[in-house]
C-alpha positions in Angstrom: 59.2 -323.5 185.9 57.8 -319.9 185.8 54.1 -319.8 185.4 53.0 -317.2 182.9 50.8 -314.3 184.2 49.5 -313.3 180.8 49.3 -314.2 177.2 52.3 -315.4 175.2 51.8 -314.1 171.6 53.4 -315.8 168.6 53.3 -313.5 165.6 53.4 -315.7 162.5 51.8 -316.8 159.2 53.3 -319.2 156.6 53.6 -316.3 154.2 56.6 -315.2 156.2 58.5 -318.4 155.2 57.8 -318.6 151.5 60.6 -316.5 150.0 64.0 -317.7 148.8 66.9 -315.3 148.9 69.0 -317.3 146.4 69.5 -320.9 145.5 71.9 -322.3 148.0 71.8 -319.3 150.3 72.2 -320.3 154.0 69.3 -318.1 155.2 66.3 -320.4 154.6 63.0 -318.9 155.8 61.4 -322.4 155.5 62.8 -322.9 159.1 60.0 -320.7 160.3 57.4 -323.1 158.8 59.2 -326.1 160.4 59.1 -324.3 163.8 55.4 -323.5 163.5 54.6 -327.1 162.4 56.5 -328.5 165.4 54.7 -326.1 167.8 51.3 -327.1 166.4 52.2 -330.7 166.7 52.8 -330.1 170.4 49.5 -328.3 170.7 51.2 -325.1 171.7 48.5 -322.8 170.3 45.8 -324.7 172.2 47.3 -323.6 175.5 45.3 -321.1 177.5 48.3 -318.7 177.6 49.0 -318.8 173.8 48.0 -316.2 171.4 48.6 -316.7 167.7 48.7 -313.4 165.8 49.0 -312.9 162.0 51.6 -310.3 160.9 51.0 -307.0 159.1 53.6 -305.0 157.1 55.6 -302.3 158.7 54.7 -298.7 157.7 57.1 -296.2 156.3 56.8 -294.1 159.4 57.9 -297.1 161.5 60.8 -297.9 159.2 62.1 -294.4 159.1 62.5 -294.2 162.9 65.8 -295.9 161.9 66.3 -296.3 158.1 66.6 -293.5 155.6 63.8 -292.9 153.2 66.3 -293.2 150.3 67.3 -296.7 151.5 63.7 -297.9 151.9 62.9 -296.6 148.4 66.0 -298.3 147.0 64.9 -301.6 148.5 61.4 -301.1 147.0 62.7 -300.4 143.6 65.2 -303.3 143.5 62.5 -305.7 144.8 60.2 -304.7 141.9 62.9 -305.1 139.2 63.4 -301.3 138.8 66.9 -299.8 138.3 68.6 -298.6 141.5 72.1 -298.5 143.0 72.0 -301.7 145.0 75.8 -301.9 145.4 75.9 -298.7 147.3 73.3 -300.1 149.8 74.9 -303.5 150.4 73.2 -305.6 147.8 75.1 -307.9 145.5 74.2 -311.0 143.4 76.6 -313.4 145.1 77.0 -311.7 148.5 75.1 -312.0 151.7 72.3 -309.8 150.5 71.2 -310.7 147.0 68.3 -308.9 145.2 65.3 -311.1 144.8 61.7 -310.5 143.6 59.4 -309.6 146.5 62.2 -308.9 149.0 60.7 -305.5 149.9 57.3 -307.1 150.8 59.0 -309.9 152.7 61.1 -307.4 154.7 58.1 -305.2 155.4 56.2 -308.2 156.8 58.9 -309.6 159.0 59.6 -306.1 160.4 55.9 -305.5 160.9 55.6 -308.8 162.8 58.2 -307.5 165.3 56.5 -304.2 165.6 53.2 -306.0 166.3 55.0 -308.0 169.0 56.2 -304.8 170.6 52.7 -303.2 170.4 51.1 -306.3 172.1 53.6 -305.9 175.0 53.1 -302.1 175.2 49.3 -302.3 175.1 49.3 -305.0 177.8 47.7 -307.6 175.5 50.5 -310.0 176.1 53.2 -310.4 178.8 55.5 -312.0 176.2 55.6 -311.9 172.4 57.7 -313.9 170.0 58.3 -312.8 166.3 60.4 -315.6 165.0 60.8 -314.0 161.5 62.5 -311.0 163.1 65.8 -310.6 164.8 67.6 -309.3 161.7 70.1 -307.4 163.7 72.9 -306.5 161.1 71.0 -304.1 158.9 72.3 -300.5 159.2 70.6 -297.2 158.7 71.3 -297.1 155.0 72.5 -300.5 153.9 71.8 -304.2 154.1 74.2 -306.5 155.8 74.5 -310.1 156.9 71.2 -311.4 155.3 69.3 -308.5 156.9 67.4 -305.8 155.0 65.5 -303.9 157.7 66.6 -303.9 161.3 63.3 -305.0 162.9 64.7 -305.1 166.5 65.6 -301.4 166.3 62.3 -300.5 164.7 60.3 -302.5 167.3 62.3 -301.0 170.2 61.7 -297.5 168.8 57.9 -298.3 169.1 58.5 -298.9 172.8 60.7 -295.8 173.2 57.9 -293.7 171.6 55.7 -294.9 174.5 58.4 -293.7 177.0 59.5 -297.2 177.8 63.1 -298.1 178.7 64.5 -301.3 177.2 67.3 -303.8 177.7 68.1 -305.6 174.5 69.9 -309.0 174.9 71.3 -310.7 171.8 72.3 -314.4 172.1 72.9 -314.9 168.4 76.4 -316.3 167.7 77.0 -313.1 165.6 77.5 -309.7 167.2 74.3 -307.6 167.1 76.2 -304.7 165.4 73.2 -302.9 163.8 71.2 -302.7 167.1 74.3 -301.6 169.0 75.0 -298.9 166.4 71.4 -297.6 166.6 71.5 -297.1 170.3 75.2 -296.4 170.9 74.5 -292.9 172.4 71.2 -293.7 174.0 70.8 -294.2 177.8 67.2 -295.4 177.4 68.3 -298.6 175.8 71.0 -300.9 177.0 72.3 -303.4 174.4 73.9 -306.7 175.6 75.4 -309.0 173.0 76.8 -312.5 173.8 78.5 -313.8 170.7 81.5 -315.6 169.1 84.3 -313.1 169.1 84.7 -311.0 166.0 88.3 -312.2 165.8 86.8 -315.4 164.2 83.3 -314.5 163.0 81.3 -311.9 161.0 80.8 -309.0 161.4 84.2 -308.6 163.2 82.9 -306.3 165.8 81.6 -306.6 169.4 84.8 -306.3 171.5 84.5 -305.6 175.2 85.7 -302.1 174.8 82.8 -301.1 172.6 80.9 -299.6 175.6 78.8 -296.8 174.1 79.6 -293.1 173.6 79.0 -289.9 175.5 76.5 -290.1 178.3 75.7 -293.7 177.1 79.2 -295.0 177.9 78.6 -298.2 179.7 75.2 -298.9 178.1 76.7 -301.0 175.3 77.8 -304.4 176.6 79.7 -307.1 174.7 80.6 -310.5 175.9 82.8 -312.2 173.1 83.3 -316.0 173.3 86.1 -318.3 172.1 85.2 -320.8 169.4 83.8 -324.1 170.7 82.5 -322.5 173.9 80.1 -325.1 175.4 77.2 -325.0 177.8 79.1 -324.8 181.1 81.4 -322.0 180.2 78.7 -320.1 178.3 76.1 -320.3 181.1 78.6 -319.3 183.8 79.7 -316.2 181.9 76.1 -315.3 181.0 75.0 -315.6 184.6 77.9 -313.4 185.8 77.2 -310.6 183.3 73.7 -310.5 181.9 71.2 -310.8 184.8 73.0 -308.4 187.1 73.1 -305.7 184.4 69.4 -306.2 183.5 68.4 -305.9 187.1 70.6 -302.8 187.6 69.0 -301.1 184.6 65.5 -302.2 185.6 63.9 -301.9 182.1 60.2 -301.6 181.4 60.7 -304.3 178.7 63.3 -306.9 178.1 63.9 -307.5 174.4 65.7 -310.7 173.4 67.1 -311.7 170.0 67.0 -315.5 170.3 69.2 -316.5 167.4 69.9 -320.3 167.5 73.2 -320.3 165.6 75.3 -320.8 168.7 74.2 -324.4 168.5 77.0 -326.9 168.0 76.2 -328.1 164.5 75.3 -324.7 163.0 77.2 -324.6 159.7 78.2 -320.9 159.8 79.5 -320.5 163.4 81.9 -322.2 165.8 80.2 -322.3 169.2 79.1 -325.5 170.9 75.8 -324.9 172.7 73.4 -327.8 173.1 69.6 -327.5 173.3 70.0 -327.7 177.1 72.3 -324.7 177.2 70.0 -322.7 174.8 66.9 -323.5 176.8 68.6 -322.6 180.1 69.4 -319.1 178.7 65.9 -318.4 177.4 64.2 -319.7 180.5 66.6 -317.6 182.7 65.7 -314.4 180.7 62.0 -315.2 180.6 61.9 -315.9 184.3 63.3 -312.5 185.4 59.8 -311.0 185.6 60.0 -308.3 182.9 57.6 -308.1 179.9 59.5 -310.1 177.2 59.7 -309.1 173.5 61.5 -311.9 171.6 62.8 -312.1 168.1 64.2 -314.9 166.0 67.5 -314.3 164.3 70.3 -316.6 163.1 70.0 -320.4 162.9 71.2 -322.2 159.8 70.9 -325.8 161.0 67.1 -326.0 160.2 66.5 -329.0 162.5 68.2 -327.4 165.5 66.6 -324.0 164.9 63.1 -325.5 164.9 63.8 -327.4 168.1 65.4 -324.4 169.9 62.6 -322.0 169.0 60.0 -324.6 170.0 61.8 -324.8 173.4 61.8 -320.9 173.6 58.1 -320.5 173.0 57.4 -323.4 175.4 59.2 -321.4 178.1 56.9 -318.4 177.3 53.7 -320.4 177.8 55.1 -322.3 180.8 55.2 -325.7 179.2 57.8 -328.5 179.3 57.4 -330.2 175.9 58.0 -333.9 176.0 61.4 -335.0 174.6 59.7 -337.5 172.3 58.8 -335.7 169.2 55.1 -335.7 168.1 54.0 -338.1 165.3 54.8 -336.7 161.8 57.7 -334.5 163.0 60.1 -336.7 160.9 58.6 -335.0 157.8 60.6 -331.8 158.5 63.1 -332.9 161.3 65.9 -335.4 161.3 66.4 -335.5 165.1 64.7 -338.2 167.2 64.2 -336.0 170.3 63.4 -332.4 171.1 66.3 -332.0 173.4 69.8 -333.3 172.7 70.2 -336.9 174.0 74.0 -336.6 173.6 75.9 -333.5 174.7 78.7 -331.9 172.5 82.1 -333.3 173.3 84.7 -330.5 173.5 88.4 -331.3 173.5 89.9 -330.5 177.0 92.4 -328.1 175.5 89.7 -326.1 173.7 87.5 -326.2 176.8 90.3 -324.7 178.9 91.0 -322.0 176.3 87.4 -321.0 176.1 87.2 -320.8 179.9 90.3 -318.7 180.1 89.2 -316.4 177.3 85.8 -315.7 178.6 87.2 -315.1 182.1 89.2 -312.3 180.7 86.2 -310.8 178.9 84.0 -311.0 182.0 86.8 -309.3 184.1 86.9 -306.4 181.6 83.1 -306.0 181.6 83.2 -305.9 185.4 86.0 -303.2 185.2 84.5 -301.1 182.4 80.7 -301.5 182.7 79.7 -302.6 186.2 80.7 -299.4 188.0 78.6 -297.3 185.7 75.5 -299.2 187.0 76.5 -299.3 190.6 77.6 -302.9 190.6 80.7 -303.8 192.6 
């Protein structure tokens, strides 16, 4: 267990979890409230290392370090019921990004929370900071995508870049972090690393190994695609072979991590097979590398699993091993009986072998295409 050397900030207020994108939409912000309730039940914010920080909205100046002013204004107008060309900017009534009242204010606040987390790190007020409402990594410069309106990881990383800080961004969401990759595809001050279900089988269809960056930044965009039903052992082996060596070779000032929980085995939108044990191993490995840690939420559409995974993630930041027995009252918002999975996912031997073979090929390509750029054998 790594003992924290400073404060672990948690940027949250229940106002972040009150909006509804559309009846039946898989993105349910109430998961944030469930996570917060579970952390409170464990006494997380009474810990000497914990720092609970209320969010504030992002500013136009912060948003436009990535997004166009036209796009930001379109979102504002649509949110208030005014006429605007939503279709041209990725909004549709029945698609991933519906228009709903108050979406501008909700997106400003979740983005602002991630910016605050970055500022807490940059100002030395915290050695780690978690913005669970953030991690909305699909939004592009001028359009919404994949449930994401503003790309808070990009905006938050730009706060750090304005301070002259170099960043490695690691994305463990089951979906490829395409918007963040696009933002920094020609940037040598930011390395992006995405570990995700292959785009052959999952939205957004990108994130192949050969997407390595452009120009002087060739080799600074890293993608590790996974076969469907990849479980803990194959995932962790591939992760260990690729991610820590590249982080250490880059030697960032800040390690930014998108901690999406939708690689979990029962997530309804994806096809990976991580358990809580695999997820916790990943976040503890990253948090234990000794770099200031800026963490975002992200995907996670099994509400029970997401609350448990993010509770484990923040526990790693404050240096706590939460008991597996859930605190009294947790059954009001969780269906599980334990924090960590008592039974591991059972993967058919044939699928297990296919996943191992597939990921072995991907790792070999990363070692061929990316490792030499960073002086790794």
